[in-house]
N, C-alpha and C positions, 0 to 999 in steps of 0.2 A: 598323236590323238588326233581325232577327227570331231568337226563342230556341226551340230545340226539346229535348224531353227524348227521348233515344234509351235505351230498355232495350235491353240487349244480354246475353242470357243465353247463357253456354257451359257446357260440359260439367262444369265443374269450379268456376266462380264466376260470379255475375251482378253487374252494374255498371248504374247509371243515370249517363248523362253529359248535359251539358248543351251543345249545339251552337249557336253564335252564327253568324248568317249575314249578310252584307252583300254589295253590289254586288262587292266584290272583297277580302272577306275570310271566313275561315273558323277560328273559334275552337272547342275542344273542352276542357270540363274534365269533371273526375269529381265527382259529387255524392255517389255512394254505392256501395261495393262490398260484396258479401255473398258468404258460402261457397255452394256448391251441391254438396251431400252426399248421394249416394243414400243410402238405407236399407234394410238387409237384413232382411226379416221372414220368418217361418215359410213362406210362400207364394212367396218370391222377392225379386228386388231391385226397389225401387221408388223413384221421384222423390219428394221432399217439396216436392210442388207448392205447398202452402200456405204453407210457409216461404218459397219463391221469390215468390209474390204478397206476402206480408208485406214482403219485402226490395224490391219494385216500390213498394209504398205508401210505405215509410220513404224511398226515394229520391224519390218525388214530392214528399213533404214537404220537403224539403231543395233543390229546383231552383230556387224562385223562381216568379214568374209566366212561363209558356211560351206558346207560339203553337201547339203540336201535340205530341203524344205519338206515338211508334212503338215497336213491339217486334219485335225479331228473336231467333232462339234457334236451337239445334241441331235438327235434321230428324227424321223418322221416327215419334217418339212422339207419343202422343194422350192424351186425356180422353174418357170416356164420359159422356154426360149422359142421365137418364131424359126421360120425358115433361115433367115441371116444369122442367128444365133443371139438375136437382142432379146434382153430379158423383158417378158410382158408382165411389168408390175411388180411390186414389193411382195415377197413369198408371206403367204397368211401363216399367222402365228397359231401354234397348236392348241392354244387355250382361246381362240376364236369359236363363236358359237355355232359356225356354220354346220358342223356335223350332229348338232342335235337331232336325234331321231331318225339318222341315217342308218346305224347300225341294224336296226329294225328292218329296213327296206332291204339291205343286203342279206339277211337271214332269210327273208321270203324266197329269195333265188338259192341260196346256198345255206342251210342250215347252220347255226352255231357250232353244233357238233362236226359237221363235214369240215368246216372251215378250220376249225382246230386240228382236226386230224390229218389235213393236208398242209397246213402252214405251221402250226404249234405256237402261233403267236397269242399271246393273252388278250382279252378284251379290254380296249381302251378307246373312248369315243373319237380320239384324234389320231387313231391309226392311219398311216397313209392311204391304205385302202378305202376307208371311210373318207376321206378328205378328196380323194379322186373321184368317186361316186358323186360327191357334192359339188365338185369343181366342173365348170362349164367348158374348159379346156380350149377356149375359143382361140383359134389361130395358133395354138401350141404344135410345135414340131418335135421339142425334145423336153424332157424332164429331167433335172438335175438335183440331187439331194443336197443340202447347203454346203457341205465341204467339198463335194465334186463340182458345186457351181463356182465357189471361190478357186479352186484348182482350174477350172476352166479358164476363168478370168487371168490366172497367173500364165498360164501356158498355152492356152489356144486348144489343148487337148480334152476331149470330152471321155468320161468313163464312169462307172457306178461302183463303187467299192463294196464288197461283199458283206461285211459287217453291218455296215449301216443298211445296205439293201435288205437284209433279214430283218429289219423293224417295218418294213412296209405291209407285211402280211401277204406279200406276193412269191416269197420264197418257199421252196421246199427244204427243211432244215435235213433231210435224208440225202438228198440229192446234191445238195448246196448250188441248187440252179433254180431258175423261176419256175414257179407252179402254174404250167401253162393251163392246166384244166380249169383251175380257179380264175385264171384272168379271162379266160374266154368265156365262161358262164356268166361273167359280170361284165362282159361287154369293154374289157381293159385292154387296150392296145399296148403290149410289151415292146412295140418298136419306139415307143415313147422313150424309153429307157436307153442310156448308151450301154455298149458292152461292159460287162462284169469285170472287175480289177479284184485280184487278191492283194492282203496285205503285204508289203515289200516289193509289189511290182513297180515297174518304173512308170509316172504319169507326165511325163514331158519335162520342158525345161522352160525356165523363166523366159518370157518374151523379152525381146530387146528393148521395148517401152518400158517394163517392169525394171530391168537392169539399170536403164537410165534414171528412172523415178527413185531407185532405192539406193543408187551408188555401188551396186554389187558388181563385181567383174565375173562375166560368164567365161563358160557355160556353168550353171547352177541348176541342178536336176531337181525335181519336184518327185518325192516318193509316196505312192499311196500307202498309209499306214491303216492301223484299224480305225477308220475314219468315224465310227460311232466312238464317242468319248467313253463310254462304259466299257466298250472292247478294249481300248487302249488302257483303262484303269485296271481292268481285271488283268491284263498282261503284266502290269506292274504290281501284281500281288506278290509279296516276296516269300511264297510258300516253298517248302524244301520239296523235291522229287520225292512222290510217294506218300507225301504227307496228306493227311485226312482233314480237309479243311472246307469251311465256308468263307464266303466274303461277302463285304457290305461296300458298296461304293456310295459315299455319302457327300452330299452337296446339295442342291436345290431339289433332287430326288435322292431317295436312298434305293439301292437297287441290292437286294440280298438273295443270295442263293449258292449255286454249286457251279463247278465246272466239270462238264460230263464229255464222254466220249460219244454219247447218242443222244437224240432228243427223247424226251417222255412225252407221249401223244396220248394219254389215257383219258377218259372222260372224267376221272378222279381229278386229274392234272387241270384240266380245262375249268372243272367247277371251283378249283381251288384258285384260278386265274395267275396261274405261272406261265412263265414264257420261255420258248427255244429260240434264243438270238445266237448267232453265229461268231465264234471267237476265232483266235490266231489257231494256226496249226491244226485244223480241222477239230477243235473243240467246239462244244456247246455251252454257252451261258444259259443257265437253267436258273430263272431268277422272278421274283415279283418286284412289281414297281410299288413304292412307297413314296407318300407326298414328300417326305424328306425335311430338310431345313427350310423350304419354302414357307412353312406355317411361322417360322420365328421369323424369316426374313420379311413376310409382310407385316407381322406385327412390329417389329422394329421400325418399318416404313411409317405405320401407323402411329408410332409413339414418337416420331420426330427424330429417329436415329440416336439412341440413348447408348452409354457406352456399354458394350457387350460383355466386357470383363466384369465390371462391377456387377452387371445384372445377373450374370452366371454365379458369381458369389452369393448375392441373395437367393437365387434360386436353389442353390445347393442346402440353403438352410430352411427352406420352404418344406411343409409336411410331404413326405413321399407317397405316391400312388392316391392321393387323396381324390382326385378326379382324372379319368382319362377319356381319350376321344379315339374314333377310328383314324388314324394317321394315312390309310390309304383311301379314305372317303372321298366320292366324288363331289361332296357338299364344300370341300375345300379346295378344289381345283382352279375357281376363278380368282383373279385378284380383288383386293378391296374388303374392308370392313372383318379383317381376320380375326382380330381380339374380341369383336361382338359374334362371330360366328361361332368361335370356339366356346364362349359363355353359353351361347344358345344350346349347342350341342350337349354341354354338361347338364344345363336345367333340362332338357328335353328327355335326358336319360335318368333323372331323378338323382344325380350328384350335386355335391357341393360346387357352387358356381366360382371359379377363381375369379377374383377382381383386379388385383394389384398387376403390373407387369411382372413381378418375380413370381407369383402365383401361377399366371398364364405361362410365363416361360417353364415352370417346372411341370406343369400339365403337358406342355408340347413334348418336353424331353422325355418324360416317363411314358407317354403314348409312343414317341419313336421307338424307346427302348422295347415297348411292349410288341410293337410292330416287327422289330427285328426279330424279336423270340419266336413270334409266330411263323415269321418266314423261314428261318433256319429251321425249326422244329418240321415244319410241312415239308420243306424241300428234302429234308432226309426220309421222311415217311415215303414220299411220293416217289423218289427215285432211288429207294432202298439204297441210301449211302450214308453210313454215319459218320459224324465228324467229330475230332476231338479238340479244335480250335477254330476260331473265328478272326480273320483279317478284315480290319475296317482301314479303307484307303480314301482318299479325297480331303475334301476341305473339313468334313466333321471330324477328322483327326485333331483338329485344334481345339475342338470341344471336349476337354478331359471328362467333364460331367457326363457328358453323352455317351463317351467311351466306357465309364466305369458302370454307368446304369445298364448299357448294352450287356457288359460281362454279366452283371447280377441277373439280369432279366434270362438271358441264355443259358445260366449256369455253367458257362465255358470261359476259358482264357481268352481275351482279346489281345490281338496285337494289332497296334495302330500306327500306320505309316506305310507308304511315304504320303505327305499331302497333296504333293502335285503329281499324284498316280497316272493322270491321263497324258501330261506331257511327257512323263518318263517313259510310258508306253510307247508313245509316240516316237520318242527320241530312240528305242530299242529296236524298233522296226526299221528305222532308218538306217540303223548300224550294221543291218545284216548284209546289205550288198557289198559292204566293205570288208565283210569278214571279222568283225568285231565281236559279234554277237552270232552264234549259231541258231539257236532256236528258243522256244519259250522258257525251257529250264534252263539252258545258259543265262538267259537275261535275267530271270529270278535269282539267280545265284550271284550274279552279279550286283543285283539291288540288296540282297542280303549283306554283301559284304560292305557296301559303300553308303547306305541309307540309315539315318537315325529312325530307331523304332522302339514304340514304348507298349510295354506289357501289363494289362489289368487283369488282376485275378478275380473272381466272381466271390461277392461276399453277400452276407444278409440272408434272410430267410426266403426260400423259393416258393414257399406256401403264399407268400403276400402277391408275388407276380401271378400265380396260378388264381387267386381270388380276384385280382383286377382283371384278367383274361375272361373269367366268367362273367364278371360284373359287365364287362364290354359286351360280351357275346348276348347278355339277355337284356341289354339296355333298349 
């Protein structure tokens, strides 16, 4: 067996996991978990990237000897380096307000239709492209996306991993290379980016100073994985070869869609706000971003972190589909006052206003399931790809109520698991150079044999979901 350290950084927490892979075994244990809390300073919302790096080092101190290290994280955000490779300030958080109104300025030069036809990326106000247009880039000689920045600090080597680069809105999903025309028209210097890397490529070795600080015996290679956490999570969807499936990666965000061989770049796809991000082994992650469990996380924070298990039991008893909100709506993007904003959205749409935490929680979960339903249905229609089953991976698999509601809403069986999908996908890519995993299909077969999965069959009246969907559309 070989051992791999998987650094998996989410929008609200980071973890260092140890994966042990053998010819017919796959084990994952948590070595260290740490908070990821943005910091609001006078100039705006920033990531505490030094705190994250300290958490990574602390995790590597506890993993024991490993055969490789890989890092994945959320997408779109970046750090800027000067000519000496020194970080020029804390990276800006994607929920910062600096990109307000920037998209319209970009579209004045490159119309939204042309931008989508060239890059296939959904509109989101925080896309890297809009951040770059808003950024002064003073003194910047290099731009590294978050996992590439941490890899650079570990190894001294710079690169831009492809699955994460595909979220910048500067990659052509057909060529899987930079969209040079778009960058030139918007005055973006692609020399800011380090050379592209593929998942599985070597990314250097831990520096001597890192070995000394962590107690690891060198050489320890660092491997480029699917460094966008969603790319790693989708790689860990335990689907059988040839199975017609949709996936939902659940956590702070819900990413719901299909795995395709080619992008869908139609105007209809753009209007539906579907994105074409790059996955492992030449695949395309065709999906829609949904606000996800962020809505519940923010409510829990506002309520003083009550017991979630008890709250979900109460929510399960609350009236179903009494009130729903648009779980992908920009109104819920910013932090703060989430219970009040959900209540306001229900009031504004003429629905009953949820008042208790249980009622608000039920509203959130019903709304997420409804958003999952719409995304899965729209993806099938836009890609002309029917599905027979929905795989739910990530943190939301712990929420049995959400999984069952998703099955009910979609009218399809839901297979939930694995929970730590991003870390497992990270590990499976690291295992490739050692010959323990051949490709995407081989890794998925190993997951199916070794990971616990739970199946939820659809139940209830589908007409109630159609009525709720119509109510939301007309609200």
